[in-house]
C-alpha positions, 0 to 999 in steps of 0.5 A: 171357459176360462174367467179371462175370456168373459170380458171378450164374450161379454163385449161380443153378446152385447154388441150382438144384443144392442145391434142385431147383426142380420146373421144366423148363428152359423155366420156370427161363429164364422165372422167371429172365428175369421176376425180372431184369426186376423187379429192372432196374425196381427192384421187386424188393428183398432184404428181402421180408418173408414168413413162408411160400411162399404169402406169398412168392408174393403178395409177388412178385404185389403188386410186379408189380401195382404197376407200370403197365406192361401187358406185365409184368402180362400176362407175370405172369398168363399165364406166372409164375402157373402157374410159382409155383404149382409151384416149390420154396420153397427154390429160389424164395427163393435165386433171388429173393435172387441177383437182388434182391442185384444192385447198381444199378451191376451192372445199368447195366453188365451187365443187358442181356448177363445177360438175353441170356445167360440166353436164349442158355443156354436156346435152346442147350440145347433145340436148334438150331430156336430157337437163333438167336432172339437175332439177332447185335447186328452184323446188327442194326446192319446192318439199322438203318444204313439208317434215316432219322435226320431225320424220324419213322419208322413201322417195321414188323418181322414175324417179329420173334423176340425183338425184336432190331430193336427194341433201340437204335433212335433216338428218331424211330422208331415200332416195331411187331413181329409175332411168331408164337410166343408164348413168343418174343413174351413173351420179346421184350416182357420184352427191350424192357423190359430195353433201356429201349425207349420205352413206345409200342413194341409187339410183337404175338402175331399171325401176320403172313402170316394178317393180310396175307391179310386186307389192311390200308391201313396203310403204313410208312416202314421195314420190316425182318425176318429171315424164315424161310427157304424157308418151306412154307405149309400149305392154310390159305393157299391162298385167299391164294396163289391171288390172289398172283402171287408165292405158292408153297406150297412156299417162301413167300420171294417172297410174303413179300417181295412182300406186305411191299413193298406196305406201304411208303410211297412213299418207304419202304425195306425191309431183309431177309435172303435166302438165296443161293438166292433170288438166283440162283433160276430158280423161276417165282415168285421169277424173276417177283418179281425181274424186277418189282423189276429192271425197276421200279428198286427194289433199292437194294443187296444185301450178301453177309455173311459165312458162319457168322454164325449159331451153329447154322446155316451158311446163307449170307445176304444183306441186300436193300435195297429202295426203294419210289421208283425208284433209278438203279442197284443197289450190290453189296457183297461183305462175306463177308470183313468179319470181326472174329472168327472160330472154327470155329463162328461169324464175327462181322461187322465192321460198321465195315469194311462201313460204310466200304465202303458209304460210300467212293466206290470200293471193290474190294468194291463195285460199282454196276451198272445194270439193263440188266447185271442183265437181261443176267445173266438177273436173277441177283443173285448178288453175285459176279456183279458184284463180282469180282477183275480178271484182273491180266494184262499187256497181252500176255496180254490180247491172247493170251485165247481162250475155251475154246470155241475150244480144245476139242471137247465130247464128244457124248452117246450112248445107252448100252445097258449097264445097269452099267459102270466109272462115275466120280464127282467124287471120282475126278477129280484136283485136281493141277497135275502128276499130272492123268493118269488111267486110271480102270482101278480104278473100280467097276462101277455103275449106268448109268441116268440120268446116263451118257456114254461117255468117249473116250480122250484127253479132258479132264474138268472138273467142273461142281459144285465149287469147283475144276473139278479138270481131269483128262485121261483116258488109256486103259489097257485096253479096258474102257469108262469112263463119266462123269456128263455132268450133273456133268462136262464132257468135251471133246478138246483142239484140240492144234493150238491149244493143248497139254494140259499148258499148258492144265491149268496154265492152268486152275489159275491165279488168272485163270481161277478169278476167272472161274469164281467170278463165273459160278457159282451154287448153294446145294448145290453151287457150279455152273457151266453149260456154256455159261458154263464154255466162255466163260472165256478162256485165255491162248494164246501161241505153241506154243513158248512154251507149251512153254517155259512148261510146262517152267519150271513143272514145274522150279519145282514140282520144286525146290519139292518138293525144298525142302519134303522137305529141311525136313521131314527136318531137322524130324523129325531124319532126319539121325540114324539111327533104327535102332529105328524102321527096324526096327519098319517093316520088321517091320510091312511084313514081317509084313503080306506074311506075313499075307497070303501065309498067308492065300493058302496057306489059301485054296488048301489049302481051295478047290484041294487039300482036295477032292483030299486029304481027309486033307490037315490030318491029315498028319504029318511022321512017325508018332512026332509027334502034331502035324499039318498042321492043328495047324501052320496053326493055330499059324502063324495064332495066332503071326502074329496075336499078333506082329501085335498086339504090333507094333501095341501097340508101335507104336500102329499101326492095321491098315489092311491089312483096311480095308473101304471103302464109301460111308458116309451120314455123317448117318445114321452119326453119328445111329445112333452118338449113339443108340447112345452115349445107350442106354448106362447107364454114361454120365458125360455128356449128348450131343447131335447137331446136323446143321443141318437148316436148311442141309440144308433150304435146300440141299434135301439129306437125306444127304452121303456119304463113302468110309470104313471104318464100323469105323475111324470108330467107333474114331475117335469112341470115342477122342474121347469116351473122351478126353473122358471120362477128360481133360476130365471126369476120370472125374467124374460132373457134369450140367455134362458135356456133348458135342455133335457139330456139322456145319458144311457147305462146299457150295462145296468139298464139305467138312463139318467134324464138331466134337466139342465138350465142356465139360471141362477145356480142352487145355493152354495153347499146346498145338500141332497138332504136339504134339497129333498127335505119337505119345507127346506128353504134356502137362498134368495131364490128358494120357493115353498120348500116342497118341490125337491121333496115332491120330485123325490117322492115321485121318482121313488114311486117309479123305482128311480133316484133323484140327484142334482149337480151344480154345473158351475162347481168343481163337478161341472163342465164349465159352460153355460149351464148352471144346474142339472137335475137328474132323474135315473130310471131303470128301463127295458129295451125292445131291439 
């Protein structure tokens, strides 16, 4: 939000605080939007003459009726009359005056932004489903970049939302939009007035899919839309689905695309947004549509966009440009790195960079592909299949390339008789170029039904489902059998007469191999690669002597690099200066842990082995003159050990990790329950909301993600974050502006989730570094605490294999809305589809 709007917003917030409006959030937003449009049209003036509320309302009615704009009159009669009948007098007076006093100069410069900010504020507050209604203006710019500027254009925009595509169109365009949601259609019509759209532009409240089922002869020169991804149709559309070759009740993507394509003129162009899943889909109806479009040369271009371009959804999207007339080839553009501004929540598309790539004769981000090549790839339209980095090998290395299929022997699947056994998961695989050998002796016994195969000794394991193949060499340690999930993991034995195991694993981590893998992967939930394609990647295979030499040089390089890192770390921590107190604390903590463990074992021996034979054990004394018995000594010892442990923890601000209870946790369910518990408290001074990005979960067919962790430590972590927000962000002050939000941001390629705890409180101190945040005892700013919170959070995250970070949402990396600070927790996760 621009700072010039703050005075206006402040006056409106003050009006609402002083004079309760008697309206809900939606009604306040509609009233404010309508009044702003009236002021923009110069119908609202500051000297409205009215003696009472009824006169005031009547004056607004007369003002509206004085216009010839039918859209404005319709909004007034349908939406404003009920609102005016219930709004309180003082609030209405104050709100009208706030807008009436806006200057013409201000409106000319900032009126559009103010209008959009009001809508964004409402959609952000009511939740995720409508929060992307205002399409990013950069995406709108790309949608309309493909318009023909030299002729009159009939423009059709189904699923129009808030009419984003209608704004800023050239004069040669005649726009017609359709929107099913009545509220969105009404706000879209007001927005078109605010943006000075031509009066012949039409936005209609109607059901586009229902209209198509009836049929129409109308054809358009240009069709553009951002459809609802993976829309499910109800039984009312069965008659339509039966006559459509591409219809599916479970997913309307291909039906929507095919029906809109029918409405193009013979030389028309269609631009739409599609999810990644459509591009590589093998579903019958979607594959049939792609085959039709490819075989008939209708796909002009596909542009892969940056992820997280929408505020509340991490769904990856692509622009698909279709031509009714035949095109010679298809242009694939990888615009995923074309980013102008990035934060933890949203990325802004650099439209100039995208246009430069489109207009360039040659670019590493663009490839022109013939239809035959797309057919060879099974009609896979994923951009990374065609736009990828070269291997960058020298001529000698290129001559030494051999497919992986010639270097390994796949493990044969066996019928497993056992119902349970030691079963490895993806998180058990290594991702380390040095420590890649595992025995898996510490695996838990799990159910083996459905997806298990016996793992032979001396096998190489490669992941089929993550962004890294995680090469892991299995070296058997005991006689127990180990099993692996064959649907998610490829197991093989290495032909050591051709290639050394150490050398092969080092090569599998190199960029030239990763570039090949990236080209062959697909998937929305997880980055997947088929076994056949995995075996097709090529490895540089020199002579055995040269393999040994390269392996030795690589390991020596890693050792020297690690030595250098350790020296730098020691220097930065000042370890060359003795810290006797720190050493003593660590020594006590270690000995104390041993003592508590030994006491626990002794107590267990007493109770399980000795007490049954000596029932009077705990009544034994040193001599009869003393009253203290063995049982008393045990209680004293246990009490004092616990007391010492508590004292060490307090002085050290340490966490007792000796009793961690690691289990598989459904993170979405856990966090949902946690938020529900927080909301049930009567003493909260803040509002808290949870956003798990249902759009991304639905797109990826995911219900839950799982982490391995300790629930009590997670609760302590979450409590610490909210307590800090309450004490230091909100200053323990009650206000309706105090808000916390927990937001899930998924990376399904790397199987990592970022859980953001954002708040509207006082920002962190300027130039506050991550090192300061996580250093024990570090205090900064007037709102600083004891200096242990960030350190404690970081320790807990490390125990969960995750990482902690934060961002100042008010700074350069922020998204310029009401949020001030975001604490970001990143966890590796697993998925059950």
